[in-house]
Each structure stands twice: as structure tokens, then as C-alpha cells.
All heavy atoms as a GROMACS GRO file, in nm:
protein
  477
    1MET      N    1   2.021  25.717  -2.428
    1MET     CA    2   2.034  25.795  -2.305
    1MET      C    3   2.007  25.938  -2.346
    1MET      O    4   2.052  25.993  -2.444
    1MET     CB    5   2.178  25.782  -2.248
    1MET     CG    6   2.210  25.867  -2.138
    1MET     SD    7   2.337  25.799  -2.024
    1MET     CE    8   2.227  25.716  -1.913
    2ILE      N    9   1.937  26.006  -2.261
    2ILE     CA   10   1.895  26.150  -2.279
    2ILE      C   11   2.008  26.240  -2.213
    2ILE      O   12   2.060  26.211  -2.112
    2ILE     CB   13   1.760  26.170  -2.211
    2ILE    CG1   14   1.656  26.085  -2.266
    2ILE    CG2   15   1.721  26.315  -2.225
    2ILE    CD1   16   1.519  26.079  -2.189
    3PHE      N   17   2.036  26.343  -2.288
    3PHE     CA   18   2.131  26.442  -2.238
    3PHE      C   19   2.094  26.581  -2.298
    3PHE      O   20   2.023  26.584  -2.397
    3PHE     CB   21   2.274  26.398  -2.280
    3PHE     CG   22   2.299  26.407  -2.427
    3PHE    CD1   23   2.353  26.512  -2.489
    3PHE    CD2   24   2.284  26.284  -2.506
    3PHE    CE1   25   2.374  26.512  -2.627
    3PHE    CE2   26   2.306  26.282  -2.636
    3PHE     CZ   27   2.350  26.401  -2.703
    4TYR      N   28   2.154  26.679  -2.239
    4TYR     CA   29   2.147  26.820  -2.282
    4TYR      C   30   2.285  26.859  -2.314
    4TYR      O   31   2.388  26.818  -2.252
    4TYR     CB   32   2.078  26.906  -2.180
    4TYR     CG   33   1.942  26.898  -2.159
    4TYR    CD1   34   1.878  26.825  -2.058
    4TYR    CD2   35   1.855  26.941  -2.256
    4TYR    CE1   36   1.740  26.817  -2.042
    4TYR    CE2   37   1.713  26.930  -2.252
    4TYR     CZ   38   1.660  26.867  -2.135
    4TYR     OH   39   1.524  26.848  -2.125
    5GLU      N   40   2.296  26.958  -2.398
    5GLU     CA   41   2.435  27.018  -2.424
    5GLU      C   42   2.432  27.159  -2.370
    5GLU      O   43   2.332  27.232  -2.388
    5GLU     CB   44   2.468  27.016  -2.572
    5GLU     CG   45   2.515  26.885  -2.625
    5GLU     CD   46   2.574  26.901  -2.758
    5GLU    OE1   47   2.568  27.005  -2.826
    5GLU    OE2   48   2.627  26.787  -2.808
    6SER      N   49   2.544  27.195  -2.304
    6SER     CA   50   2.557  27.324  -2.256
    6SER      C   51   2.703  27.380  -2.269
    6SER      O   52   2.781  27.304  -2.310
    6SER     CB   53   2.518  27.323  -2.097
    6SER     OG   54   2.532  27.451  -2.041
    7VAL      N   55   2.715  27.504  -2.252
    7VAL     CA   56   2.851  27.566  -2.274
    7VAL      C   57   2.909  27.597  -2.131
    7VAL      O   58   2.840  27.647  -2.042
    7VAL     CB   59   2.844  27.696  -2.354
    7VAL    CG1   60   2.973  27.762  -2.358
    7VAL    CG2   61   2.780  27.672  -2.485
    8CYS      N   62   3.030  27.552  -2.104
    8CYS     CA   63   3.093  27.570  -1.977
    8CYS      C   64   3.128  27.719  -1.956
    8CYS      O   65   3.168  27.785  -2.045
    8CYS     CB   66   3.222  27.495  -1.973
    8CYS     SG   67   3.321  27.506  -1.828
    9ILE      N   68   3.100  27.773  -1.832
    9ILE     CA   69   3.128  27.914  -1.805
    9ILE      C   70   3.274  27.942  -1.787
    9ILE      O   71   3.313  28.049  -1.798
    9ILE     CB   72   3.048  27.956  -1.679
    9ILE    CG1   73   3.092  27.870  -1.557
    9ILE    CG2   74   2.898  27.941  -1.701
    9ILE    CD1   75   3.036  27.928  -1.428
   10CYS      N   76   3.354  27.850  -1.763
   10CYS     CA   77   3.500  27.859  -1.746
   10CYS      C   78   3.575  27.849  -1.876
   10CYS      O   79   3.654  27.942  -1.914
   10CYS     CB   80   3.554  27.765  -1.646
   10CYS     SG   81   3.487  27.768  -1.483
   11CYS      N   82   3.567  27.734  -1.937
   11CYS     CA   83   3.650  27.706  -2.063
   11CYS      C   84   3.578  27.735  -2.195
   11CYS      O   85   3.634  27.726  -2.300
   11CYS     CB   86   3.702  27.561  -2.060
   11CYS     SG   87   3.580  27.435  -2.073
   12LYS      N   88   3.445  27.772  -2.188
   12LYS     CA   89   3.360  27.802  -2.306
   12LYS      C   90   3.345  27.687  -2.414
   12LYS      O   91   3.322  27.706  -2.526
   12LYS     CB   92   3.415  27.924  -2.382
   12LYS     CG   93   3.438  28.044  -2.295
   12LYS     CD   94   3.308  28.096  -2.237
   12LYS     CE   95   3.329  28.220  -2.166
   12LYS     NZ   96   3.270  28.227  -2.041
   13LYS      N   97   3.365  27.561  -2.368
   13LYS     CA   98   3.343  27.452  -2.450
   13LYS      C   99   3.218  27.386  -2.427
   13LYS      O  100   3.160  27.388  -2.308
   13LYS     CB  101   3.463  27.341  -2.422
   13LYS     CG  102   3.597  27.382  -2.454
   13LYS     CD  103   3.697  27.276  -2.429
   13LYS     CE  104   3.836  27.324  -2.455
   13LYS     NZ  105   3.935  27.220  -2.418
   14LYS      N  106   3.160  27.318  -2.526
   14LYS     CA  107   3.039  27.249  -2.510
   14LYS      C  108   3.054  27.117  -2.439
   14LYS      O  109   3.164  27.048  -2.461
   14LYS     CB  110   2.965  27.218  -2.644
   14LYS     CG  111   2.909  27.328  -2.714
   14LYS     CD  112   2.836  27.287  -2.838
   14LYS     CE  113   2.760  27.400  -2.903
   14LYS     NZ  114   2.682  27.362  -3.016
   15PHE      N  115   2.963  27.080  -2.348
   15PHE     CA  116   2.974  26.950  -2.278
   15PHE      C  117   2.835  26.905  -2.260
   15PHE      O  118   2.729  26.971  -2.273
   15PHE     CB  119   3.035  26.964  -2.144
   15PHE     CG  120   2.965  27.041  -2.038
   15PHE    CD1  121   2.895  26.980  -1.944
   15PHE    CD2  122   2.963  27.184  -2.036
   15PHE    CE1  123   2.824  27.057  -1.856
   15PHE    CE2  124   2.898  27.263  -1.953
   15PHE     CZ  125   2.823  27.194  -1.855
   16LYS      N  126   2.819  26.772  -2.240
   16LYS     CA  127   2.691  26.702  -2.228
   16LYS      C  128   2.665  26.682  -2.075
   16LYS      O  129   2.743  26.652  -1.994
   16LYS     CB  130   2.695  26.562  -2.295
   16LYS     CG  131   2.712  26.561  -2.443
   16LYS     CD  132   2.720  26.424  -2.496
   16LYS     CE  133   2.739  26.432  -2.649
   16LYS     NZ  134   2.741  26.291  -2.709
   17ILE      N  135   2.529  26.714  -2.056
   17ILE     CA  136   2.477  26.685  -1.915
   17ILE      C  137   2.386  26.557  -1.926
   17ILE      O  138   2.278  26.565  -1.991
   17ILE     CB  139   2.397  26.808  -1.868
   17ILE    CG1  140   2.481  26.932  -1.874
   17ILE    CG2  141   2.337  26.782  -1.734
   17ILE    CD1  142   2.404  27.055  -1.845
   18LEU      N  143   2.433  26.453  -1.877
   18LEU     CA  144   2.376  26.327  -1.884
   18LEU      C  145   2.250  26.305  -1.780
   18LEU      O  146   2.254  26.361  -1.676
   18LEU     CB  147   2.465  26.208  -1.850
   18LEU     CG  148   2.598  26.204  -1.943
   18LEU    CD1  149   2.680  26.094  -1.911
   18LEU    CD2  150   2.526  26.182  -2.097
   19GLU      N  151   2.147  26.233  -1.830
   19GLU     CA  152   2.033  26.212  -1.746
   19GLU      C  153   2.077  26.117  -1.622
   19GLU      O  154   2.161  26.045  -1.631
   19GLU     CB  155   1.933  26.124  -1.832
   19GLU     CG  156   1.811  26.088  -1.763
   19GLU     CD  157   1.714  26.001  -1.841
   19GLU    OE1  158   1.770  25.942  -1.939
   19GLU    OE2  159   1.596  26.013  -1.813
   20GLY      N  160   2.008  26.155  -1.514
   20GLY     CA  161   2.038  26.090  -1.389
   20GLY      C  162   2.147  26.148  -1.296
   20GLY      O  163   2.165  26.101  -1.192
   21THR      N  164   2.197  26.262  -1.342
   21THR     CA  165   2.297  26.321  -1.256
   21THR      C  166   2.234  26.438  -1.186
   21THR      O  167   2.116  26.490  -1.228
   21THR     CB  168   2.418  26.375  -1.336
   21THR    OG1  169   2.367  26.465  -1.438
   21THR    CG2  170   2.490  26.258  -1.406
   22LEU      N  171   2.293  26.490  -1.075
   22LEU     CA  172   2.247  26.610  -1.007
   22LEU      C  173   2.249  26.738  -1.089
   22LEU      O  174   2.162  26.809  -1.094
   22LEU     CB  175   2.333  26.630  -0.883
   22LEU     CG  176   2.296  26.750  -0.789
   22LEU    CD1  177   2.140  26.725  -0.742
   22LEU    CD2  178   2.390  26.760  -0.684
   23LYS      N  179   2.348  26.746  -1.183
   23LYS     CA  180   2.359  26.855  -1.274
   23LYS      C  181   2.247  26.854  -1.360
   23LYS      O  182   2.188  26.958  -1.399
   23LYS     CB  183   2.490  26.857  -1.347
   23LYS     CG  184   2.527  26.985  -1.407
   23LYS     CD  185   2.663  26.979  -1.470
   23LYS     CE  186   2.775  26.985  -1.358
   23LYS     NZ  187   2.912  27.005  -1.413
   24TYR      N  188   2.207  26.728  -1.410
   24TYR     CA  189   2.088  26.723  -1.498
   24TYR      C  190   1.955  26.773  -1.432
   24TYR      O  191   1.884  26.845  -1.494
   24TYR     CB  192   2.071  26.585  -1.541
   24TYR     CG  193   1.960  26.550  -1.644
   24TYR    CD1  194   1.975  26.562  -1.783
   24TYR    CD2  195   1.838  26.516  -1.592
   24TYR    CE1  196   1.878  26.534  -1.861
   24TYR    CE2  197   1.731  26.480  -1.682
   24TYR     CZ  198   1.748  26.504  -1.823
   24TYR     OH  199   1.650  26.473  -1.907
   25GLN      N  200   1.934  26.740  -1.310
   25GLN     CA  201   1.820  26.791  -1.243
   25GLN      C  202   1.819  26.938  -1.227
   25GLN      O  203   1.714  26.997  -1.234
   25GLN     CB  204   1.804  26.715  -1.107
   25GLN     CG  205   1.780  26.573  -1.112
   25GLN     CD  206   1.795  26.502  -0.972
   25GLN    OE1  207   1.840  26.562  -0.877
   25GLN    NE2  208   1.761  26.372  -0.980
   26LYS      N  209   1.932  26.996  -1.195
   26LYS     CA  210   1.945  27.140  -1.170
   26LYS      C  211   1.924  27.208  -1.308
   26LYS      O  212   1.864  27.316  -1.315
   26LYS     CB  213   2.087  27.170  -1.121
   26LYS     CG  214   2.105  27.141  -0.974
   26LYS     CD  215   2.239  27.184  -0.929
   26LYS     CE  216   2.265  27.151  -0.779
   26LYS     NZ  217   2.392  27.192  -0.738
   27TYR      N  218   1.973  27.150  -1.407
   27TYR     CA  219   1.956  27.202  -1.549
   27TYR      C  220   1.798  27.201  -1.585
   27TYR      O  221   1.751  27.297  -1.649
   27TYR     CB  222   2.033  27.125  -1.654
   27TYR     CG  223   2.036  27.189  -1.791
   27TYR    CD1  224   2.107  27.291  -1.827
   27TYR    CD2  225   1.945  27.139  -1.894
   27TYR    CE1  226   2.106  27.350  -1.950
   27TYR    CE2  227   1.942  27.202  -2.022
   27TYR     CZ  228   2.024  27.314  -2.049
   27TYR     OH  229   2.020  27.359  -2.172
   28LYS      N  230   1.737  27.094  -1.558
   28LYS     CA  231   1.594  27.085  -1.584
   28LYS      C  232   1.513  27.192  -1.516
   28LYS      O  233   1.415  27.247  -1.573
   28LYS     CB  234   1.538  26.949  -1.551
   28LYS     CG  235   1.584  26.831  -1.632
   28LYS     CD  236   1.509  26.833  -1.763
   28LYS     CE  237   1.368  26.778  -1.744
   28LYS     NZ  238   1.299  26.752  -1.860
   29THR      N  239   1.555  27.233  -1.396
   29THR     CA  240   1.478  27.328  -1.320
   29THR      C  241   1.513  27.472  -1.366
   29THR      O  242   1.428  27.568  -1.337
   29THR     CB  243   1.488  27.310  -1.163
   29THR    OG1  244   1.635  27.330  -1.136
   29THR    CG2  245   1.442  27.186  -1.120
   30ASN      N  246   1.642  27.486  -1.404
   30ASN     CA  247   1.686  27.616  -1.448
   30ASN      C  248   1.771  27.609  -1.574
   30ASN      O  249   1.885  27.609  -1.570
   30ASN     CB  250   1.774  27.678  -1.336
   30ASN     CG  251   1.821  27.820  -1.360
   30ASN    OD1  252   1.768  27.884  -1.452
   30ASN    ND2  253   1.910  27.880  -1.289
   31MET      N  254   1.701  27.608  -1.685
   31MET     CA  255   1.766  27.592  -1.813
   31MET      C  256   1.851  27.717  -1.860
   31MET      O  257   1.934  27.704  -1.943
   31MET     CB  258   1.679  27.551  -1.927
   31MET     CG  259   1.616  27.422  -1.906
   31MET     SD  260   1.524  27.376  -2.050
   31MET     CE  261   1.488  27.194  -2.004
   32GLN      N  262   1.829  27.828  -1.799
   32GLN     CA  263   1.906  27.945  -1.832
   32GLN      C  264   2.029  27.965  -1.743
   32GLN      O  265   2.095  28.062  -1.752
   32GLN     CB  266   1.813  28.076  -1.827
   32GLN     CG  267   1.693  28.067  -1.911
   32GLN     CD  268   1.732  28.063  -2.054
   32GLN    OE1  269   1.830  28.109  -2.108
   32GLN    NE2  270   1.649  27.980  -2.140
   33GLY      N  271   2.042  27.870  -1.650
   33GLY     CA  272   2.156  27.878  -1.551
   33GLY      C  273   2.286  27.857  -1.614
   33GLY      O  274   2.299  27.817  -1.730
   34ARG      N  275   2.394  27.892  -1.537
   34ARG     CA  276   2.534  27.873  -1.600
   34ARG      C  277   2.596  27.751  -1.522
   34ARG      O  278   2.579  27.730  -1.396
   34ARG     CB  279   2.612  27.996  -1.560
   34ARG     CG  280   2.559  28.116  -1.629
   34ARG     CD  281   2.657  28.230  -1.597
   34ARG     NE  282   2.618  28.345  -1.684
   34ARG     CZ  283   2.680  28.456  -1.685
   34ARG    NH1  284   2.786  28.476  -1.604
   34ARG    NH2  285   2.654  28.554  -1.768
   35PHE      N  286   2.653  27.668  -1.600
   35PHE     CA  287   2.714  27.543  -1.561
   35PHE      C  288   2.852  27.527  -1.602
   35PHE      O  289   2.889  27.584  -1.704
   35PHE     CB  290   2.630  27.424  -1.605
   35PHE     CG  291   2.487  27.431  -1.553
   35PHE    CD1  292   2.377  27.483  -1.631
   35PHE    CD2  293   2.456  27.373  -1.435
   35PHE    CE1  294   2.252  27.486  -1.580
   35PHE    CE2  295   2.319  27.377  -1.381
   35PHE     CZ  296   2.220  27.435  -1.456
   36SER      N  297   2.922  27.445  -1.531
   36SER     CA  298   3.063  27.415  -1.579
   36SER      C  299   3.080  27.267  -1.600
   36SER      O  300   3.002  27.182  -1.542
   36SER     CB  301   3.161  27.456  -1.466
   36SER     OG  302   3.141  27.397  -1.350
   37CYS      N  303   3.178  27.236  -1.683
   37CYS     CA  304   3.209  27.100  -1.724
   37CYS      C  305   3.271  27.024  -1.611
   37CYS      O  306   3.316  27.089  -1.512
   37CYS     CB  307   3.286  27.092  -1.854
   37CYS     SG  308   3.452  27.162  -1.839
   38GLU      N  309   3.284  26.893  -1.619
   38GLU     CA  310   3.344  26.806  -1.523
   38GLU      C  311   3.492  26.843  -1.490
   38GLU      O  312   3.532  26.848  -1.375
   38GLU     CB  313   3.334  26.667  -1.552
   38GLU     CG  314   3.198  26.606  -1.562
   38GLU     CD  315   3.125  26.617  -1.429
   38GLU    OE1  316   3.190  26.592  -1.325
   38GLU    OE2  317   3.004  26.649  -1.429
   39ASP      N  318   3.568  26.873  -1.595
   39ASP     CA  319   3.710  26.919  -1.579
   39ASP      C  320   3.719  27.045  -1.504
   39ASP      O  321   3.803  27.052  -1.406
   39ASP     CB  322   3.776  26.931  -1.713
   39ASP     CG  323   3.790  26.808  -1.783
   39ASP    OD1  324   3.791  26.692  -1.725
   39ASP    OD2  325   3.798  26.809  -1.910
   40CYS      N  326   3.635  27.140  -1.536
   40CYS     CA  327   3.646  27.269  -1.460
   40CYS      C  328   3.595  27.254  -1.316
   40CYS      O  329   3.639  27.318  -1.226
   40CYS     CB  330   3.559  27.374  -1.540
   40CYS     SG  331   3.645  27.420  -1.695
   41ASP      N  332   3.488  27.169  -1.299
   41ASP     CA  333   3.439  27.141  -1.166
   41ASP      C  334   3.553  27.090  -1.078
   41ASP      O  335   3.563  27.133  -0.960
   41ASP     CB  336   3.316  27.036  -1.171
   41ASP     CG  337   3.198  27.100  -1.210
   41ASP    OD1  338   3.177  27.221  -1.197
   41ASP    OD2  339   3.100  27.020  -1.243
   42HIS      N  340   3.632  26.998  -1.134
   42HIS     CA  341   3.742  26.942  -1.056
   42HIS      C  342   3.842  27.053  -1.026
   42HIS      O  343   3.898  27.051  -0.909
   42HIS     CB  344   3.804  26.821  -1.132
   42HIS     CG  345   3.909  26.747  -1.054
   42HIS    ND1  346   3.891  26.686  -0.951
   42HIS    CD2  347   4.039  26.744  -1.084
   42HIS    CE1  348   4.002  26.635  -0.896
   42HIS    NE2  349   4.103  26.673  -0.977
   43LYS      N  350   3.883  27.134  -1.122
   43LYS     CA  351   3.977  27.241  -1.103
   43LYS      C  352   3.934  27.330  -0.990
   43LYS      O  353   4.010  27.370  -0.909
   43LYS     CB  354   4.003  27.316  -1.226
   43LYS     CG  355   4.084  27.243  -1.337
   43LYS     CD  356   4.090  27.324  -1.455
   43LYS     CE  357   4.155  27.238  -1.572
   43LYS     NZ  358   4.157  27.310  -1.697
   44ILE      N  359   3.805  27.364  -0.996
   44ILE     CA  360   3.742  27.459  -0.894
   44ILE      C  361   3.754  27.394  -0.754
   44ILE      O  362   3.793  27.450  -0.655
   44ILE     CB  363   3.601  27.496  -0.928
   44ILE    CG1  364   3.606  27.581  -1.055
   44ILE    CG2  365   3.532  27.569  -0.810
   44ILE    CD1  366   3.464  27.608  -1.118
   45TYR      N  367   3.714  27.268  -0.750
   45TYR     CA  368   3.722  27.193  -0.623
   45TYR      C  369   3.864  27.185  -0.566
   45TYR      O  370   3.889  27.212  -0.450
   45TYR     CB  371   3.668  27.051  -0.640
   45TYR     CG  372   3.679  26.960  -0.524
   45TYR    CD1  373   3.597  26.974  -0.413
   45TYR    CD2  374   3.778  26.867  -0.523
   45TYR    CE1  375   3.615  26.894  -0.301
   45TYR    CE2  376   3.801  26.790  -0.407
   45TYR     CZ  377   3.715  26.799  -0.298
   45TYR     OH  378   3.736  26.716  -0.189
   46MET      N  379   3.959  27.157  -0.647
   46MET     CA  380   4.098  27.146  -0.599
   46MET      C  381   4.154  27.283  -0.567
   46MET      O  382   4.228  27.289  -0.459
   46MET     CB  383   4.191  27.082  -0.716
   46MET     CG  384   4.154  26.937  -0.736
   46MET     SD  385   4.162  26.831  -0.600
   46MET     CE  386   4.330  26.823  -0.555
   47GLU      N  387   4.120  27.390  -0.627
   47GLU     CA  388   4.160  27.513  -0.593
   47GLU      C  389   4.103  27.562  -0.452
   47GLU      O  390   4.174  27.619  -0.366
   47GLU     CB  391   4.124  27.621  -0.700
   47GLU     CG  392   4.172  27.759  -0.685
   47GLU     CD  393   4.318  27.767  -0.713
   47GLU    OE1  394   4.368  27.687  -0.792
   47GLU    OE2  395   4.393  27.864  -0.658
   48ALA      N  396   3.973  27.524  -0.432
   48ALA     CA  397   3.905  27.560  -0.301
   48ALA      C  398   3.976  27.480  -0.190
   48ALA      O  399   3.993  27.529  -0.086
   48ALA     CB  400   3.765  27.535  -0.318
   49ARG      N  401   4.004  27.351  -0.227
   49ARG     CA  402   4.065  27.267  -0.126
   49ARG      C  403   4.209  27.318  -0.080
   49ARG      O  404   4.238  27.321   0.029
   49ARG     CB  405   4.069  27.133  -0.172
   49ARG     CG  406   4.112  27.022  -0.080
   49ARG     CD  407   4.099  26.892  -0.132
   49ARG     NE  408   4.150  26.795  -0.035
   49ARG     CZ  409   4.156  26.672  -0.048
   49ARG    NH1  410   4.114  26.618  -0.163
   49ARG    NH2  411   4.210  26.590   0.037
   50LYS      N  412   4.284  27.363  -0.182
   50LYS     CA  413   4.413  27.413  -0.160
   50LYS      C  414   4.406  27.546  -0.080
   50LYS      O  415   4.480  27.565   0.016
   50LYS     CB  416   4.485  27.447  -0.300
   50LYS     CG  417   4.630  27.501  -0.275
   50LYS     CD  418   4.690  27.500  -0.418
   50LYS     CE  419   4.654  27.619  -0.485
   50LYS     NZ  420   4.725  27.649  -0.610
   51TYR      N  421   4.304  27.627  -0.105
   51TYR     CA  422   4.284  27.749  -0.031
   51TYR      C  423   4.253  27.720   0.116
   51TYR      O  424   4.304  27.786   0.204
   51TYR     CB  425   4.182  27.835  -0.097
   51TYR     CG  426   4.152  27.958  -0.025
   51TYR    CD1  427   4.229  28.067  -0.035
   51TYR    CD2  428   4.034  27.976   0.050
   51TYR    CE1  429   4.207  28.195   0.036
   51TYR    CE2  430   4.005  28.094   0.114
   51TYR     CZ  431   4.090  28.199   0.114
   51TYR     OH  432   4.057  28.318   0.178
   52MET      N  433   4.163  27.626   0.135
   52MET     CA  434   4.123  27.588   0.279
   52MET      C  435   4.239  27.527   0.346
   52MET      O  436   4.260  27.560   0.467
   52MET     CB  437   4.007  27.492   0.268
   52MET     CG  438   3.880  27.549   0.233
   52MET     SD  439   3.816  27.670   0.344
   52MET     CE  440   3.784  27.579   0.486
   53MET      N  441   4.322  27.451   0.287
   53MET     CA  442   4.442  27.390   0.358
   53MET      C  443   4.535  27.500   0.394
   53MET      O  444   4.605  27.492   0.489
   53MET     CB  445   4.499  27.279   0.273
   53MET     CG  446   4.411  27.158   0.249
   53MET     SD  447   4.356  27.087   0.403
   53MET     CE  448   4.497  26.996   0.451
   54ALA      N  449   4.549  27.601   0.309
   54ALA     CA  450   4.645  27.710   0.340
   54ALA      C  451   4.605  27.790   0.453
   54ALA      O  452   4.681  27.840   0.533
   54ALA     CB  453   4.662  27.789   0.213
   55LYS      N  454   4.467  27.803   0.469
   55LYS     CA  455   4.414  27.882   0.582
   55LYS      C  456   4.426  27.809   0.713
   55LYS      O  457   4.451  27.860   0.822
   55LYS     CB  458   4.270  27.905   0.557
   55LYS     CG  459   4.241  28.024   0.467
   55LYS     CD  460   4.095  28.072   0.472
   55LYS     CE  461   4.110  28.207   0.536
   55LYS     NZ  462   3.982  28.274   0.544
   56ILE      N  463   4.426  27.677   0.699
   56ILE     CA  464   4.435  27.593   0.832
   56ILE      C  465   4.575  27.593   0.879
   56ILE      O  466   4.591  27.602   1.010
   56ILE     CB  467   4.396  27.451   0.798
   56ILE    CG1  468   4.240  27.446   0.770
   56ILE    CG2  469   4.425  27.362   0.923
   56ILE    CD1  470   4.189  27.308   0.732
   57THR      N  471   4.669  27.592   0.797
   57THR     CA  472   4.812  27.586   0.842
   57THR      C  473   4.874  27.722   0.857
   57THR      O  474   4.826  27.816   0.820
   57THR     CB  475   4.899  27.498   0.752
   57THR    OG1  476   4.891  27.548   0.620
   57THR    CG2  477   4.852  27.356   0.749
   0.00000   0.00000   0.00000
């Protein structure tokens, strides 16, 4: 399986970007871009969701 290694912009740890994912396609088009790992992606998503729910109520 083909993969690239990148450094997460949030936690500064190395992570693998696996072939066939949307993040892999974005990395191929912009290799100098900044990416976050799956754990940080989930944390960001949950924080945004919590913020949106607080605005609704």
C-alpha cells in the first residue's frame, strides 16, 4: 500500500496518509499544505459540532 508521511499541524506528530483517501488526493495536489491527523480531525469536528449546538439552543 502506498502512503505519505506528514506532520500534524495540531499535535506535531507524524502520521500516514494512505492511498485512496480524500486526504491523499489533497496531499498529491498540494504537498506543501498543512494537514491534521485523524485524531485531531475528530477533535476539531466535535468542537465545531459542540459550538453549533450551543448556538442553536
